[in-house]
Backbone as CSV, one residue per row, in Angstrom:
resi,resn,N_x,N_y,N_z,CA_x,CA_y,CA_z,C_x,C_y,C_z
1,MET,1.787,76.460,9.388,3.020,77.169,9.386,3.234,78.615,9.349
2,SER,4.725,78.479,9.873,5.178,79.818,9.811,5.909,80.591,8.903
3,ILE,6.608,81.474,8.530,7.281,81.981,7.277,8.514,81.552,7.826
4,THR,8.667,81.836,9.571,10.162,81.043,10.281,10.410,79.893,9.635
5,ASP,9.341,79.018,9.794,9.548,77.790,9.683,9.850,77.149,8.254
6,TYR,8.856,78.087,7.504,8.856,77.798,6.251,10.912,78.082,6.027
7,LEU,11.194,79.161,6.076,12.603,79.842,5.315,13.240,78.909,6.395
8,GLN,13.136,78.087,7.273,14.115,77.083,7.953,14.113,75.860,7.509
9,GLY,12.974,75.722,6.736,12.755,74.318,5.665,13.671,74.868,4.689
10,SER,13.720,75.887,4.252,14.032,76.251,3.019,15.545,75.832,3.206
11,ALA,16.091,76.296,4.401,17.455,77.086,4.761,18.071,75.224,4.552
12,LYS,17.200,74.407,5.765,17.714,73.166,5.553,17.899,72.101,4.387
13,ILE,16.762,72.314,3.320,17.092,71.373,2.172,18.453,71.776,1.324
14,LEU,18.777,73.334,1.343,19.535,73.985,0.857,21.054,73.476,1.539
15,ASP,20.885,73.383,2.767,22.436,72.965,3.677,22.092,71.261,3.111
16,GLU,21.244,70.744,3.093,21.167,69.510,2.608,22.128,69.544,1.302
17,ALA,21.558,70.084,0.404,21.780,70.250,-0.827,23.147,70.344,-1.101
18,ALA,23.667,71.555,-0.058,24.770,71.444,-0.215,26.381,70.251,0.575
19,ASN,25.682,69.558,1.121,26.314,68.530,1.359,26.103,67.379,0.808
20,TYR,25.062,67.203,-0.221,25.177,66.235,-1.143,26.496,66.085,-2.006
21,ALA,26.352,64.505,-2.491,27.409,63.892,-3.190,27.355,64.618,-4.682
22,GLY,26.402,65.336,-4.822,26.342,65.808,-6.266,26.750,66.848,-6.955
23,SER,27.758,67.427,-6.443,28.538,68.288,-6.490,29.314,68.226,-7.484
24,GLN,30.216,66.865,-8.005,30.833,66.501,-8.911,29.950,66.804,-10.635
25,ARG,28.471,66.163,-10.247,27.850,66.617,-11.229,28.019,67.600,-11.572
26,VAL,27.608,68.686,-11.165,27.156,69.916,-10.967,28.898,70.225,-12.095
27,ASP,29.642,70.350,-11.534,30.728,70.488,-12.685,30.945,69.810,-13.775
28,GLU,30.301,68.040,-13.346,30.289,68.081,-15.060,29.307,68.812,-16.050
29,ALA,28.378,69.312,-15.496,27.487,69.980,-16.155,27.941,71.441,-17.096
30,VAL,28.391,72.052,-15.448,29.211,73.383,-16.013,30.507,73.029,-17.503
31,GLY,31.016,71.555,-17.054,32.547,71.336,-18.061,31.601,71.026,-19.621
32,ALA,30.373,70.517,-19.739,29.723,70.611,-20.856,29.448,71.620,-21.136
33,MET,28.541,72.278,-21.047,28.641,73.569,-20.918,29.199,74.637,-22.092
34,VAL,30.500,74.436,-21.254,31.531,75.446,-21.743,32.112,75.008,-23.481
35,ALA,32.270,73.503,-22.982,32.181,72.467,-24.352,31.533,73.153,-25.609
36,ALA,30.522,72.956,-24.805,29.171,73.435,-26.128,29.376,74.886,-26.587
37,VAL,29.897,76.292,-25.847,29.894,77.268,-26.336,31.488,77.028,-27.401
38,ARG,31.920,76.425,-27.034,33.579,76.637,-27.231,33.615,76.204,-28.718
39,ALA,32.666,75.298,-28.765,32.686,74.155,-30.144,31.695,74.466,-30.775
40,GLY,31.036,76.192,-30.558,29.461,76.636,-31.310,28.334,75.892,-31.713
41,ALA,28.474,74.941,-30.593,27.385,74.321,-30.369,25.909,74.610,-29.148
42,PRO,25.062,75.088,-29.320,23.518,75.163,-29.146,23.827,74.786,-27.605
43,ILE,23.410,75.330,-26.263,22.652,74.796,-24.925,21.016,75.292,-25.078
44,LEU,20.529,73.724,-24.850,18.997,74.127,-25.274,18.080,73.612,-23.664
45,VAL,17.367,74.348,-23.661,16.802,74.241,-21.894,15.025,74.410,-22.296
46,CYS,14.477,73.176,-21.085,13.258,73.218,-21.313,12.765,72.824,-20.163
47,GLY,11.533,72.636,-19.411,10.921,72.005,-18.402,9.502,72.542,-19.054
48,ASN,8.202,71.995,-17.801,6.862,72.035,-17.470,6.238,73.231,-16.234
49,GLY,5.139,73.592,-16.250,4.751,74.716,-15.756,6.370,75.492,-14.711
50,GLY,6.394,75.527,-13.580,7.152,76.453,-12.950,8.687,75.756,-14.049
51,SER,9.102,74.917,-14.178,10.105,74.667,-14.828,10.297,74.970,-15.929
52,ALA,8.801,75.253,-16.738,9.033,76.077,-17.833,9.948,77.740,-17.703
53,SER,9.279,77.900,-16.446,9.937,79.671,-16.019,11.241,79.393,-15.922
54,ASP,11.450,78.640,-15.467,13.054,78.062,-15.162,13.707,78.348,-15.839
55,ALA,13.732,77.267,-17.614,14.238,77.534,-18.321,14.243,78.775,-19.213
56,MET,13.371,79.642,-19.072,13.110,80.919,-19.407,13.782,81.188,-18.815
57,HIS,14.126,81.598,-17.715,14.980,82.179,-16.872,16.885,82.169,-16.954
58,ILE,17.137,80.767,-17.237,18.438,80.086,-17.954,19.346,80.581,-18.568
59,SER,17.951,80.111,-19.890,18.207,80.914,-21.250,18.321,82.536,-21.038
60,GLY,17.771,83.340,-19.746,17.668,84.773,-20.670,19.216,85.330,-19.728
61,GLU,19.882,84.547,-18.781,20.741,84.686,-18.203,22.002,84.360,-19.197
62,LEU,21.733,83.137,-19.649,22.894,82.619,-20.891,23.003,84.028,-22.211
63,VAL,21.677,84.084,-23.055,21.544,85.305,-23.628,22.278,86.403,-23.372
64,GLY,21.740,86.804,-22.520,22.080,88.536,-21.962,22.874,88.434,-21.369
65,ARG,23.582,88.052,-19.436,23.990,88.373,-19.017,23.796,87.721,-17.850
66,PHE,24.850,87.528,-17.093,24.334,86.595,-15.671,25.596,87.668,-14.678
67,LEU,26.661,87.905,-14.541,27.434,88.604,-13.876,28.342,89.810,-14.376
68,ARG,28.668,89.159,-15.537,29.642,89.765,-16.294,29.298,90.506,-17.873
69,GLU,29.554,91.507,-18.430,29.507,92.258,-19.803,30.812,91.139,-20.739
70,ARG,29.744,90.081,-21.565,30.428,89.562,-22.312,29.431,89.440,-23.488
71,ARG,30.115,88.746,-24.389,29.109,88.366,-25.551,27.801,87.210,-24.966
72,ALA,26.764,87.666,-26.137,25.747,86.607,-25.732,26.274,84.849,-25.644
73,ILE,25.746,83.820,-25.143,25.865,82.450,-25.093,24.545,81.792,-25.682
74,ASN,24.955,81.191,-26.996,23.883,80.078,-27.799,22.962,79.815,-26.733
75,CYS,22.278,80.318,-26.218,21.219,79.456,-25.307,19.389,79.475,-25.749
76,ILE,18.956,78.419,-25.969,17.658,78.448,-26.490,16.955,78.086,-25.611
77,CYS,15.424,78.404,-24.902,14.691,77.949,-24.155,13.349,77.431,-25.321
78,LEU,13.339,76.089,-24.720,12.382,75.344,-25.709,10.875,74.991,-25.511
79,SER,10.823,75.964,-23.922,9.186,75.897,-23.019,9.093,77.551,-23.714
80,SER,9.292,77.996,-24.382,9.288,79.494,-24.765,8.170,80.404,-25.785
81,ASN,8.276,78.938,-26.871,7.813,79.966,-28.330,6.334,79.192,-28.450
82,PRO,5.257,79.675,-28.057,3.637,78.743,-27.838,3.274,78.795,-28.994
83,ALA,3.578,79.082,-29.768,3.306,78.625,-31.330,3.615,77.390,-31.682
84,VAL,5.217,77.298,-31.479,5.637,75.869,-31.777,4.664,75.165,-30.693
85,LEU,4.502,75.307,-29.177,4.050,74.503,-28.123,2.442,73.715,-28.682
86,THR,1.644,74.731,-28.967,0.409,74.679,-29.205,0.412,73.913,-30.682
87,ALA,1.096,74.316,-31.519,1.384,73.437,-32.606,1.419,72.458,-33.347
88,TRP,2.094,71.490,-32.043,3.353,70.460,-32.109,2.327,69.835,-31.380
89,SER,1.539,69.896,-30.037,1.043,69.578,-29.560,-0.625,68.893,-29.935
90,ASN,-0.723,70.004,-30.484,-2.600,70.364,-31.139,-2.670,68.817,-31.744
91,ASP,-1.499,69.290,-32.642,-1.172,68.246,-34.145,-0.919,66.842,-34.189
92,TYR,0.211,67.011,-33.278,1.073,65.511,-33.295,0.876,64.978,-31.492
93,ALA,1.694,65.685,-30.022,1.545,64.907,-29.007,2.639,65.816,-28.873
94,PHE,2.233,66.189,-26.971,2.460,66.888,-26.069,3.876,66.033,-25.670
95,GLU,3.946,65.009,-25.843,4.732,64.391,-25.933,5.984,64.833,-26.224
96,THR,6.258,64.878,-27.572,6.856,64.584,-28.453,7.683,66.460,-28.540
97,VAL,7.197,67.325,-28.056,7.403,69.099,-28.050,8.146,69.280,-27.815
98,PHE,9.302,68.669,-27.036,10.871,69.199,-26.688,11.246,68.135,-27.586
99,ALA,11.303,67.374,-27.895,11.844,66.319,-29.078,12.240,67.174,-30.730
100,ARG,10.823,67.531,-30.556,10.841,68.097,-31.867,11.413,69.108,-31.992
101,GLN,11.921,70.338,-31.005,12.786,71.298,-31.326,14.274,70.687,-30.871
102,VAL,14.429,69.638,-30.622,15.792,69.262,-29.899,16.620,68.922,-31.993
103,GLU,15.085,68.455,-32.923,15.347,68.035,-33.478,15.785,69.217,-34.596
104,ALA,14.959,70.457,-34.308,15.533,71.792,-35.083,16.353,72.142,-34.882
105,TYR,16.453,72.482,-33.660,18.000,73.011,-33.154,19.058,72.795,-32.174
106,GLY,19.155,71.377,-32.007,20.171,71.157,-31.630,21.057,70.574,-32.560
107,ALA,22.499,70.057,-31.555,23.552,69.737,-32.784,24.817,69.021,-32.117
108,ALA,25.096,68.029,-32.671,26.389,67.740,-31.804,27.467,68.165,-31.283
109,GLY,27.502,67.720,-30.174,28.674,67.977,-29.160,27.901,69.657,-27.681
110,GLY,26.560,69.943,-28.983,25.452,70.879,-28.056,25.623,70.222,-26.504
111,VAL,24.359,70.743,-25.852,24.335,70.267,-24.333,21.961,70.435,-24.121
112,LEU,21.145,69.539,-23.712,19.897,69.785,-23.368,19.855,69.652,-22.299
113,ILE,19.261,70.731,-20.865,19.393,70.836,-20.096,17.554,70.594,-19.843
114,GLY,17.659,69.588,-18.772,15.805,69.726,-18.721,15.418,69.605,-16.962
115,LEU,14.733,70.464,-16.727,14.445,70.465,-15.529,13.154,69.573,-15.321
116,SER,12.487,68.970,-14.088,11.595,67.831,-14.128,12.185,67.668,-12.428
117,THR,10.802,68.520,-11.673,11.294,67.753,-10.240,10.580,66.118,-9.704
118,SER,9.876,65.910,-11.187,9.547,64.315,-10.529,10.483,63.697,-11.101
119,GLY,11.012,63.881,-12.004,11.973,63.478,-13.196,11.736,62.390,-13.964
120,ASN,9.638,62.587,-14.018,9.334,62.018,-15.230,8.007,62.428,-16.049
121,SER,8.602,63.354,-16.476,7.916,64.335,-17.709,8.261,63.577,-19.027
122,ALA,7.119,63.004,-19.815,7.428,62.106,-20.607,8.043,63.131,-21.686
123,ASN,8.088,64.085,-21.897,8.229,65.471,-22.841,9.634,65.601,-22.887
124,ILE,10.377,65.496,-21.354,11.738,65.923,-21.386,12.689,64.442,-21.661
125,ILE,11.577,63.614,-21.654,12.437,62.217,-21.500,12.873,62.117,-22.988
126,ALA,11.681,62.357,-24.001,11.864,62.530,-25.259,13.098,63.045,-25.647
127,ALA,12.962,64.392,-25.350,13.572,65.183,-25.930,15.135,64.787,-25.405
128,PHE,15.221,64.038,-23.967,16.923,63.486,-23.946,17.070,62.105,-25.102
129,GLU,16.022,61.512,-25.055,16.691,60.447,-26.381,17.054,61.161,-27.754
130,THR,15.851,61.994,-27.922,16.381,62.336,-29.506,17.837,62.887,-29.556
131,ALA,17.898,64.052,-27.929,19.303,64.995,-28.102,20.783,64.023,-27.976
132,SER,20.766,62.431,-26.789,21.423,61.487,-26.837,21.994,60.764,-28.419
133,ALA,20.759,60.627,-29.282,21.285,60.439,-30.544,21.408,61.235,-31.558
134,ALA,21.709,62.838,-31.064,21.861,63.740,-32.029,23.357,63.775,-31.662
135,GLY,24.147,63.084,-30.301,25.490,63.285,-29.972,25.484,64.666,-28.892
136,MET,24.436,64.986,-28.184,24.222,65.810,-27.136,24.575,65.592,-25.858
137,THR,24.802,66.505,-24.792,25.248,65.659,-23.567,23.619,66.178,-22.903
138,THR,23.388,65.246,-21.866,21.971,65.837,-21.305,22.372,65.956,-20.012
139,VAL,21.441,67.045,-19.576,21.837,67.597,-17.928,20.430,67.252,-17.412
140,ALA,20.083,66.553,-16.786,18.433,66.576,-16.039,18.869,67.498,-14.607
141,PHE,17.782,68.413,-14.512,17.408,69.299,-13.034,15.867,68.164,-12.492
142,THR,16.080,67.881,-11.440,15.442,66.684,-11.025,15.126,66.834,-9.655
143,GLY,13.750,66.486,-8.577,14.130,65.625,-6.914,15.083,64.577,-7.126
144,GLN,14.728,64.146,-6.053,15.407,63.056,-5.111,15.597,61.722,-6.135
145,GLY,16.327,60.956,-6.790,16.676,60.291,-7.328,16.088,59.936,-8.828
146,GLY,15.921,61.336,-9.434,15.937,61.056,-10.352,14.901,60.898,-11.396
147,GLY,14.286,60.146,-10.854,12.706,59.347,-11.710,13.292,58.624,-12.889
148,LYS,12.698,58.651,-13.924,12.864,57.669,-15.176,13.791,58.403,-15.618
149,LEU,14.519,59.828,-15.800,14.961,60.864,-16.298,16.844,60.085,-16.031
150,ALA,16.292,59.544,-14.644,18.027,59.335,-14.177,18.536,58.324,-14.976
151,ALA,17.897,57.422,-15.836,18.338,56.520,-16.839,18.526,56.900,-18.048
152,VAL,18.202,57.961,-18.096,18.692,58.439,-20.187,19.411,60.055,-20.092
153,ALA,19.441,60.288,-18.546,20.708,61.626,-18.539,22.005,61.089,-18.427
154,ASP,22.756,62.035,-18.960,24.052,61.821,-18.698,24.429,62.587,-17.570
155,VAL,24.420,63.707,-17.194,24.459,64.527,-16.090,23.355,64.684,-14.992
156,LEU,22.605,63.661,-13.608,21.387,63.828,-12.858,22.236,64.548,-11.542
157,ILE,21.407,65.883,-12.092,21.353,66.913,-10.731,20.353,66.929,-9.695
158,ASP,20.157,65.725,-8.841,19.010,64.983,-8.118,18.892,65.939,-6.779
159,VAL,18.024,67.292,-6.810,17.853,67.964,-5.556,17.186,66.611,-4.347
160,PRO,17.634,65.895,-2.796,18.144,65.551,-2.088,16.130,66.067,-1.613
161,SER,15.354,65.875,-2.080,13.654,66.433,-1.644,12.632,65.952,-2.953
162,ARG,12.050,65.700,-1.900,10.312,65.420,-2.728,9.702,66.287,-2.901
163,SER,9.706,67.556,-2.433,8.757,68.570,-2.345,9.109,69.811,-3.503
164,THR,8.346,69.567,-3.853,8.570,70.396,-5.298,8.896,72.169,-5.657
165,PRO,8.219,72.417,-4.216,8.750,74.068,-4.191,10.159,74.404,-3.580
166,MET,10.555,73.100,-2.412,11.570,73.456,-2.184,12.755,72.755,-3.436
167,ILE,12.089,71.905,-4.241,13.032,71.468,-5.471,13.239,72.431,-6.179
168,GLN,12.911,73.240,-6.372,12.636,74.462,-7.405,13.908,75.044,-6.859
169,GLN,13.576,76.212,-5.452,14.534,76.520,-5.473,16.162,76.169,-5.355
170,VAL,15.839,75.097,-4.670,17.606,74.486,-4.737,17.909,74.750,-6.353
171,HIS,16.644,74.115,-7.071,17.101,74.381,-9.176,18.008,75.487,-9.058
172,ILE,16.996,76.733,-8.690,17.211,78.234,-8.829,18.440,78.313,-8.693
173,CYS,19.631,77.880,-7.271,20.460,78.217,-6.771,21.545,77.745,-7.235
174,LEU,21.525,76.425,-7.764,22.221,75.942,-8.806,22.482,76.101,-10.358
175,TYR,21.007,76.551,-10.833,21.570,76.928,-12.286,22.451,78.849,-11.923
176,HIS,21.948,79.094,-11.356,22.654,80.159,-11.060,23.971,80.237,-11.055
177,TYR,24.508,78.519,-10.250,25.960,78.615,-10.169,26.272,78.397,-11.100
178,LEU,25.530,77.641,-12.150,26.338,76.964,-13.381,26.528,78.184,-14.277
179,CYS,25.437,79.252,-14.224,25.559,80.014,-15.315,26.719,81.280,-14.726
180,GLU,27.232,81.288,-12.950,28.077,82.136,-13.088,29.498,81.087,-12.907
181,GLN,29.366,79.930,-13.166,30.701,79.048,-13.324,30.951,78.831,-15.153
182,VAL,29.758,79.295,-15.691,30.237,78.920,-17.252,30.753,80.222,-17.937
183,GLU,29.852,81.313,-17.601,30.418,83.152,-17.633,32.491,83.252,-17.100
184,ALA,32.344,82.445,-15.956,33.815,82.923,-15.666,34.838,81.819,-16.629
185,ALA,34.688,81.182,-17.214,34.834,80.325,-17.742,35.565,80.457,-18.863
186,LEU,34.051,80.860,-19.342,34.550,81.462,-20.775,35.100,82.540,-21.128
187,PHE,34.704,83.504,-20.129,35.107,85.156,-20.277,35.668,85.894,-18.916
188,PRO,36.892,84.908,-18.847,37.919,85.324,-17.460,37.666,87.048,-17.015
189,ASP,37.818,87.495,-18.610,38.197,88.786,-18.360,37.286,89.734,-18.419
190,ALA,35.959,89.066,-18.833,35.087,90.095,-18.940,34.607,90.655,-17.387
């Protein structure tokens, strides 16, 4: 495959995502995030592997800044503390490592964003169940169909693809849009 073919394939997936019926769900996610910040509740983000890096990226944009000079947003990446990840996984189970952190940092009115290209990550599913029980809104970024997360997410944002790299490329565009919209809603004069 040539670089031209690869980029054209990426453009095709982005075009399909742009015309996909999920835009209302993206707006729901923005609304939930804005409501959480206004209520003083946290936004938590988690993912595994490449999606862990994306979770850190989202948190960095919201705590730091995306496009506007403004105050920090309370956003915690659950994928970025190696002491918690390794201690809990070693002593208990990797499947509950994010759920445990939701217990520690979550609050009613908050939002948990989980990134899983398959939608079947057991530790994200467990975290969503814990977050729902705590009165948090859950937002899943997945590939086509949403996998098992589709059944437990309040808001499902599924990219119309089954290719992990293509799904992740669209996820980047989608979460950049979320960050832009959250900033615009909360800090219109910044």
